[in-house]
N, CA and C atoms as a LAMMPS dump frame, in Angstrom:
ITEM: TIMESTEP
0
ITEM: NUMBER OF ATOMS
417
ITEM: BOX BOUNDS ff ff ff
-5.0000000000000000e+02 5.0000000000000000e+02
-5.0000000000000000e+02 5.0000000000000000e+02
-5.0000000000000000e+02 5.0000000000000000e+02
ITEM: ATOMS id mol type element x y z
1 1 1 N -15.506 -12.525 -3.552
2 1 2 C -15.301 -12 -2.211
3 1 3 C -14.782 -13.105 -1.294
4 2 1 N -13.859 -12.702 -0.476
5 2 2 C -13.343 -13.62 0.536
6 2 3 C -14.199 -13.495 1.793
7 3 1 N -14.269 -14.564 2.594
8 3 2 C -15.038 -14.483 3.842
9 3 3 C -14.439 -13.45 4.793
10 4 1 N -15.288 -12.658 5.401
11 4 2 C -14.852 -11.593 6.299
12 4 3 C -14.046 -12.162 7.471
13 5 1 N -14.365 -13.377 7.888
14 5 2 C -13.627 -14 8.996
15 5 3 C -12.156 -14.21 8.619
16 6 1 N -11.924 -14.435 7.351
17 6 2 C -10.567 -14.663 6.855
18 6 3 C -9.804 -13.348 6.698
19 7 1 N -10.459 -12.348 6.151
20 7 2 C -9.754 -11.121 5.782
21 7 3 C -9.636 -10.085 6.89
22 8 1 N -10.527 -10.115 7.856
23 8 2 C -10.493 -9.103 8.922
24 8 3 C -9.148 -9.052 9.643
25 9 1 N -8.6 -10.184 10.092
26 9 2 C -7.293 -10.102 10.762
27 9 3 C -6.185 -9.598 9.833
28 10 1 N -6.272 -9.935 8.559
29 10 2 C -5.269 -9.484 7.585
30 10 3 C -5.362 -7.973 7.368
31 11 1 N -6.567 -7.461 7.332
32 11 2 C -6.763 -6.019 7.183
33 11 3 C -6.294 -5.289 8.44
34 12 1 N -6.62 -5.845 9.608
35 12 2 C -6.226 -5.227 10.88
36 12 3 C -4.708 -5.187 11.052
37 13 1 N -4.012 -6.099 10.384
38 13 2 C -2.552 -6.096 10.464
39 13 3 C -2 -4.737 10.03
40 14 1 N -2.677 -4.074 9.114
41 14 2 C -2.257 -2.737 8.683
42 14 3 C -3.013 -1.63 9.425
43 15 1 N -4.316 -1.773 9.571
44 15 2 C -5.078 -0.694 10.208
45 15 3 C -4.688 -0.513 11.673
46 16 1 N -4.248 -1.572 12.327
47 16 2 C -3.767 -1.444 13.706
48 16 3 C -2.431 -0.71 13.783
49 17 1 N -1.815 -0.481 12.622
50 17 2 C -0.532 0.228 12.573
51 17 3 C -0.648 1.573 11.859
52 18 1 N -1.855 2.146 11.855
53 18 2 C -2.025 3.505 11.356
54 18 3 C -2.501 3.639 9.928
55 19 1 N -2.654 2.531 9.206
56 19 2 C -3.174 2.608 7.841
57 19 3 C -4.686 2.775 7.898
58 20 1 N -5.208 3.608 7.032
59 20 2 C -6.644 3.831 6.935
60 20 3 C -7.172 2.994 5.784
61 21 1 N -8.177 2.171 6.066
62 21 2 C -8.784 1.329 5.038
63 21 3 C -9.718 2.16 4.175
64 22 1 N -9.497 2.102 2.881
65 22 2 C -10.372 2.772 1.918
66 22 3 C -11.295 1.714 1.331
67 23 1 N -12.58 1.981 1.359
68 23 2 C -13.572 0.978 0.96
69 23 3 C -14.288 1.294 -0.342
70 24 1 N -14.23 2.547 -0.788
71 24 2 C -14.965 2.935 -1.994
72 24 3 C -14.041 3.654 -2.976
73 25 1 N -14.469 3.668 -4.22
74 25 2 C -13.719 4.389 -5.248
75 25 3 C -13.667 5.877 -4.921
76 26 1 N -14.75 6.405 -4.378
77 26 2 C -14.789 7.826 -4.033
78 26 3 C -13.771 8.168 -2.949
79 27 1 N -13.627 7.308 -1.957
80 27 2 C -12.623 7.543 -0.917
81 27 3 C -11.218 7.564 -1.517
82 28 1 N -10.937 6.627 -2.404
83 28 2 C -9.624 6.581 -3.054
84 28 3 C -9.41 7.842 -3.879
85 29 1 N -10.39 8.201 -4.67
86 29 2 C -10.284 9.398 -5.504
87 29 3 C -10.026 10.635 -4.648
88 30 1 N -10.733 10.747 -3.54
89 30 2 C -10.56 11.905 -2.66
90 30 3 C -9.154 11.986 -2.076
91 31 1 N -8.621 10.861 -1.58
92 31 2 C -7.295 10.938 -0.952
93 31 3 C -6.202 11.196 -1.984
94 32 1 N -6.336 10.636 -3.175
95 32 2 C -5.315 10.875 -4.198
96 32 3 C -5.434 12.292 -4.749
97 33 1 N -6.651 12.712 -5.03
98 33 2 C -6.89 14.055 -5.571
99 33 3 C -6.439 15.137 -4.59
100 34 1 N -6.655 14.908 -3.304
101 34 2 C -6.324 15.91 -2.293
102 34 3 C -4.931 15.729 -1.702
103 35 1 N -4.167 14.796 -2.266
104 35 2 C -2.798 14.594 -1.803
105 35 3 C -1.957 15.782 -2.242
106 36 1 N -1.366 16.456 -1.266
107 36 2 C -0.533 17.606 -1.6
108 36 3 C 0.924 17.203 -1.462
109 37 1 N 1.701 17.999 -0.837
110 37 2 C 3.14 17.76 -0.729
111 37 3 C 3.472 16.615 0.229
112 38 1 N 2.494 16.169 1.01
113 38 2 C 2.718 15.082 1.975
114 38 3 C 2.701 13.728 1.246
115 39 1 N 3.814 13.003 1.25
116 39 2 C 3.821 11.69 0.601
117 39 3 C 2.794 10.744 1.223
118 40 1 N 2.261 9.87 0.393
119 40 2 C 1.186 8.981 0.792
120 40 3 C 1.515 7.566 0.324
121 41 1 N 1.399 6.606 1.245
122 41 2 C 1.653 5.21 0.931
123 41 3 C 0.321 4.48 0.857
124 42 1 N 0.141 3.697 -0.215
125 42 2 C -1.049 2.87 -0.35
126 42 3 C -0.6 1.425 -0.541
127 43 1 N -1.1 0.547 0.322
128 43 2 C -0.818 -0.881 0.22
129 43 3 C -2.06 -1.572 -0.314
130 44 1 N -1.896 -2.298 -1.429
131 44 2 C -2.966 -3.175 -1.889
132 44 3 C -2.726 -4.505 -1.192
133 45 1 N -3.55 -4.778 -0.206
134 45 2 C -3.436 -5.96 0.635
135 45 3 C -4.018 -7.169 -0.088
136 46 1 N -3.65 -8.345 0.374
137 46 2 C -4.064 -9.569 -0.281
138 46 3 C -4.075 -10.713 0.716
139 47 1 N -4.781 -11.801 0.365
140 47 2 C -4.803 -12.983 1.219
141 47 3 C -3.61 -13.895 0.977
142 48 1 N -2.808 -13.61 -0.02
143 48 2 C -1.708 -14.517 -0.367
144 48 3 C -0.614 -14.513 0.706
145 49 1 N 0.169 -15.548 0.691
146 49 2 C 1.245 -15.692 1.66
147 49 3 C 2.278 -14.6 1.582
148 50 1 N 2.561 -14.087 0.377
149 50 2 C 3.584 -13.042 0.276
150 50 3 C 3.106 -11.716 0.864
151 51 1 N 1.802 -11.528 0.977
152 51 2 C 1.301 -10.334 1.667
153 51 3 C 1.563 -10.465 3.16
154 52 1 N 1.321 -11.662 3.702
155 52 2 C 1.496 -11.892 5.138
156 52 3 C 2.963 -11.916 5.537
157 53 1 N 3.792 -12.564 4.737
158 53 2 C 5.199 -12.751 5.113
159 53 3 C 6.096 -11.613 4.678
160 54 1 N 5.701 -10.886 3.636
161 54 2 C 6.608 -9.915 3.042
162 54 3 C 6.042 -8.498 2.972
163 55 1 N 4.908 -8.334 2.319
164 55 2 C 4.383 -6.989 2.041
165 55 3 C 3.971 -6.244 3.307
166 56 1 N 3.084 -6.838 4.084
167 56 2 C 2.619 -6.13 5.278
168 56 3 C 3.752 -5.889 6.274
169 57 1 N 4.557 -6.904 6.603
170 57 2 C 5.668 -6.635 7.527
171 57 3 C 6.667 -5.614 6.966
172 58 1 N 6.956 -5.696 5.676
173 58 2 C 7.893 -4.743 5.071
174 58 3 C 7.37 -3.322 5.106
175 59 1 N 6.088 -3.15 4.793
176 59 2 C 5.486 -1.811 4.834
177 59 3 C 5.524 -1.251 6.25
178 60 1 N 5.177 -2.07 7.229
179 60 2 C 5.186 -1.604 8.627
180 60 3 C 6.607 -1.277 9.081
181 61 1 N 7.561 -2.139 8.752
182 61 2 C 8.966 -1.912 9.128
183 61 3 C 9.501 -0.615 8.533
184 62 1 N 9.106 -0.338 7.313
185 62 2 C 9.621 0.843 6.608
186 62 3 C 9.252 2.136 7.322
187 63 1 N 8.183 2.117 8.073
188 63 2 C 7.7 3.327 8.745
189 63 3 C 8.538 3.708 9.958
190 64 1 N 9.463 2.838 10.346
191 64 2 C 10.361 3.143 11.463
192 64 3 C 11.52 4.036 11.015
193 65 1 N 11.573 4.353 9.75
194 65 2 C 12.62 5.182 9.167
195 65 3 C 12.446 6.635 9.598
196 66 1 N 13.552 7.384 9.634
197 66 2 C 13.469 8.797 10.036
198 66 3 C 12.606 9.616 9.092
199 67 1 N 12.576 9.231 7.828
200 67 2 C 11.673 9.864 6.864
201 67 3 C 10.642 8.813 6.483
202 68 1 N 9.385 9.194 6.519
203 68 2 C 8.306 8.261 6.172
204 68 3 C 7.088 9.074 5.736
205 69 1 N 6.228 8.472 4.928
206 69 2 C 5.028 9.191 4.501
207 69 3 C 4.106 9.482 5.676
208 70 1 N 3.45 10.61 5.603
209 70 2 C 2.54 11.009 6.671
210 70 3 C 1.136 10.463 6.505
211 71 1 N 0.823 10.004 5.311
212 71 2 C -0.509 9.461 5.032
213 71 3 C -0.368 7.997 4.649
214 72 1 N -1.123 7.127 5.319
215 72 2 C -1.035 5.684 5.109
216 72 3 C -2.426 5.135 4.82
217 73 1 N -2.553 4.436 3.691
218 73 2 C -3.845 3.881 3.289
219 73 3 C -3.686 2.448 2.819
220 74 1 N -4.792 1.732 2.817
221 74 2 C -4.803 0.37 2.313
222 74 3 C -6.162 0.052 1.695
223 75 1 N -6.119 -0.786 0.689
224 75 2 C -7.32 -1.389 0.106
225 75 3 C -7.055 -2.895 0.09
226 76 1 N -8.107 -3.678 0.079
227 76 2 C -7.952 -5.127 0.12
228 76 3 C -8.461 -5.722 -1.184
229 77 1 N -7.536 -6.272 -1.986
230 77 2 C -7.907 -6.902 -3.255
231 77 3 C -8.84 -8.079 -2.984
232 78 1 N -9.898 -8.185 -3.77
233 78 2 C -10.861 -9.262 -3.596
234 78 3 C -11.902 -8.978 -2.535
235 79 1 N -11.771 -7.865 -1.847
236 79 2 C -12.743 -7.471 -0.818
237 79 3 C -13.27 -6.077 -1.163
238 80 1 N -12.366 -5.109 -1.213
239 80 2 C -12.728 -3.723 -1.54
240 80 3 C -12.552 -3.536 -3.05
241 81 1 N -13.362 -4.22 -3.817
242 81 2 C -13.171 -4.275 -5.275
243 81 3 C -13.168 -2.897 -5.933
244 82 1 N -14.161 -2.094 -5.608
245 82 2 C -14.301 -0.764 -6.211
246 82 3 C -13.105 0.119 -5.841
247 83 1 N -12.71 0.096 -4.592
248 83 2 C -11.572 0.901 -4.135
249 83 3 C -10.269 0.394 -4.751
250 84 1 N -10.112 -0.915 -4.816
251 84 2 C -8.899 -1.488 -5.407
252 84 3 C -8.792 -1.11 -6.877
253 85 1 N -9.9 -1.182 -7.599
254 85 2 C -9.892 -0.81 -9.016
255 85 3 C -9.496 0.653 -9.197
256 86 1 N -9.981 1.526 -8.33
257 86 2 C -9.65 2.951 -8.443
258 86 3 C -8.171 3.181 -8.155
259 87 1 N -7.617 2.487 -7.153
260 87 2 C -6.176 2.603 -6.903
261 87 3 C -5.415 2.148 -8.138
262 88 1 N -5.808 1.01 -8.695
263 88 2 C -5.102 0.463 -9.865
264 88 3 C -5.16 1.404 -11.066
265 89 1 N -6.239 2.14 -11.217
266 89 2 C -6.313 3.137 -12.299
267 89 3 C -5.223 4.183 -12.128
268 90 1 N -4.877 4.479 -10.889
269 90 2 C -3.848 5.478 -10.604
270 90 3 C -2.437 4.897 -10.608
271 91 1 N -2.325 3.6 -10.828
272 91 2 C -1.021 2.944 -10.884
273 91 3 C -0.565 2.667 -12.315
274 92 1 N -1.389 3.004 -13.294
275 92 2 C -1.005 2.774 -14.678
276 92 3 C 0.293 3.509 -15.001
277 93 1 N 1.188 2.926 -15.737
278 93 2 C 1.037 1.787 -16.637
279 93 3 C 1.303 0.431 -15.992
280 94 1 N 1.454 0.374 -14.673
281 94 2 C 1.688 -0.909 -14.023
282 94 3 C 0.423 -1.76 -14.102
283 95 1 N 0.573 -3.052 -14.381
284 95 2 C -0.595 -3.935 -14.434
285 95 3 C -1.107 -4.237 -13.026
286 96 1 N -2.357 -4.71 -12.924
287 96 2 C -2.885 -5.085 -11.609
288 96 3 C -1.964 -6.091 -10.918
289 97 1 N -1.727 -5.849 -9.65
290 97 2 C -0.804 -6.672 -8.889
291 97 3 C -1.194 -6.613 -7.42
292 98 1 N -1.311 -7.776 -6.811
293 98 2 C -1.565 -7.775 -5.374
294 98 3 C -0.807 -8.937 -4.748
295 99 1 N -0.127 -8.64 -3.671
296 99 2 C -0.049 -7.331 -3.043
297 99 3 C 0.832 -6.396 -3.873
298 100 1 N 0.697 -5.127 -3.577
299 100 2 C 1.589 -4.12 -4.136
300 100 3 C 1.594 -2.924 -3.195
301 101 1 N 2.63 -2.111 -3.354
302 101 2 C 2.804 -0.952 -2.469
303 101 3 C 3.176 0.233 -3.339
304 102 1 N 2.457 1.337 -3.173
305 102 2 C 2.666 2.512 -4.01
306 102 3 C 2.87 3.751 -3.146
307 103 1 N 3.825 4.568 -3.558
308 103 2 C 4.084 5.849 -2.899
309 103 3 C 3.67 6.958 -3.858
310 104 1 N 2.825 7.856 -3.361
311 104 2 C 2.351 9 -4.13
312 104 3 C 2.859 10.284 -3.49
313 105 1 N 3.066 11.275 -4.331
314 105 2 C 3.362 12.625 -3.856
315 105 3 C 2.714 13.599 -4.824
316 106 1 N 2.016 14.574 -4.283
317 106 2 C 1.281 15.541 -5.106
318 106 3 C 0.317 14.846 -6.064
319 107 1 N -0.293 13.757 -5.597
320 107 2 C -1.265 13.04 -6.406
321 107 3 C -0.679 12.205 -7.525
322 108 1 N 0.639 12.089 -7.571
323 108 2 C 1.319 11.345 -8.636
324 108 3 C 2.059 10.149 -8.048
325 109 1 N 2.017 9.05 -8.762
326 109 2 C 2.766 7.87 -8.369
327 109 3 C 4.254 8.146 -8.555
328 110 1 N 5.034 7.952 -7.476
329 110 2 C 6.48 8.21 -7.564
330 110 3 C 7.321 6.968 -7.305
331 111 1 N 6.719 5.929 -6.723
332 111 2 C 7.458 4.689 -6.453
333 111 3 C 6.465 3.54 -6.367
334 112 1 N 6.858 2.391 -6.936
335 112 2 C 5.932 1.263 -7.005
336 112 3 C 6.661 -0.045 -6.744
337 113 1 N 6.086 -0.858 -5.874
338 113 2 C 6.538 -2.231 -5.672
339 113 3 C 5.408 -3.152 -6.122
340 114 1 N 5.662 -3.906 -7.175
341 114 2 C 4.689 -4.869 -7.662
342 114 3 C 4.901 -6.206 -6.961
343 115 1 N 3.975 -7.115 -7.176
344 115 2 C 4.059 -8.436 -6.551
345 115 3 C 5.414 -9.091 -6.81
346 116 1 N 5.93 -8.981 -8.038
347 116 2 C 7.202 -9.651 -8.341
348 116 3 C 8.375 -9.019 -7.591
349 117 1 N 8.211 -7.803 -7.071
350 117 2 C 9.224 -7.191 -6.207
351 117 3 C 9.078 -7.654 -4.761
352 118 1 N 7.935 -8.248 -4.435
353 118 2 C 7.578 -8.618 -3.061
354 118 3 C 7.714 -10.12 -2.828
355 119 1 N 7.161 -10.892 -3.734
356 119 2 C 7.108 -12.339 -3.568
357 119 3 C 8.516 -12.925 -3.468
358 120 1 N 8.751 -13.683 -2.403
359 120 2 C 10.043 -14.33 -2.208
360 120 3 C 11.132 -13.435 -1.657
361 121 1 N 10.812 -12.168 -1.426
362 121 2 C 11.796 -11.227 -0.875
363 121 3 C 11.561 -11.076 0.62
364 122 1 N 12.614 -10.992 1.413
365 122 2 C 12.412 -10.785 2.851
366 122 3 C 11.793 -9.415 3.13
367 123 1 N 11.018 -9.351 4.192
368 123 2 C 10.363 -8.101 4.58
369 123 3 C 11.383 -6.985 4.766
370 124 1 N 12.565 -7.32 5.263
371 124 2 C 13.613 -6.312 5.467
372 124 3 C 14.034 -5.674 4.143
373 125 1 N 14.094 -6.471 3.079
374 125 2 C 14.467 -5.953 1.762
375 125 3 C 13.385 -5.013 1.237
376 126 1 N 12.136 -5.377 1.448
377 126 2 C 11.023 -4.523 1.027
378 126 3 C 11.063 -3.213 1.808
379 127 1 N 11.304 -3.308 3.117
380 127 2 C 11.397 -2.109 3.952
381 127 3 C 12.528 -1.205 3.472
382 128 1 N 13.681 -1.779 3.164
383 128 2 C 14.821 -0.969 2.702
384 128 3 C 14.517 -0.3 1.362
385 129 1 N 13.836 -1.001 0.483
386 129 2 C 13.443 -0.421 -0.796
387 129 3 C 12.547 0.791 -0.554
388 130 1 N 11.562 0.627 0.315
389 130 2 C 10.655 1.737 0.618
390 130 3 C 11.379 2.877 1.307
391 131 1 N 12.289 2.569 2.222
392 131 2 C 13.043 3.612 2.914
393 131 3 C 13.87 4.444 1.944
394 132 1 N 14.446 3.803 0.943
395 132 2 C 15.196 4.541 -0.08
396 132 3 C 14.273 5.511 -0.82
397 133 1 N 13.045 5.073 -1.098
398 133 2 C 12.072 5.968 -1.741
399 133 3 C 11.683 7.101 -0.801
400 134 1 N 11.542 6.796 0.495
401 134 2 C 11.203 7.84 1.46
402 134 3 C 12.324 8.881 1.528
403 135 1 N 13.582 8.432 1.468
404 135 2 C 14.697 9.362 1.482
405 135 3 C 14.609 10.344 0.315
406 136 1 N 14.122 9.847 -0.81
407 136 2 C 14.017 10.688 -2.01
408 136 3 C 12.784 11.582 -1.994
409 137 1 N 11.655 11.075 -1.477
410 137 2 C 10.379 11.799 -1.65
411 137 3 C 9.773 12.376 -0.375
412 138 1 N 10.246 11.951 0.79
413 138 2 C 9.661 12.441 2.04
414 138 3 C 10.556 13.525 2.646
415 139 1 N 9.931 14.486 3.276
416 139 2 C 10.677 15.59 3.895
417 139 3 C 11.329 15.159 5.169
């Protein structure tokens, strides 16, 4: 576990922008199971530099697109262990990766950005990648 003093501002970076923090496996299971036609974005947040410089800014930027998911969630790797593990079960066959960003529709994973898609990439590139997925999967 990371110290709460360290992770709270990192978590708020997303929750202050409309993402709902999921803390338990049951919460994750409920949102994925009950996901209907409304696309849902889940960000696996992290303390690493690429989460701060790339993943979180890219995810937030992507939401300025004319099409965007209506449901926004986040779990914090190394903090929300149970919730993160449940999200990762729903990301198979992708290996555990943090940060990572996943788009679901009808309870199914339809688009995935793993750490290697995020690390070293500008936030604008991550946002454009997500926007292209929104064009395909969001109404």
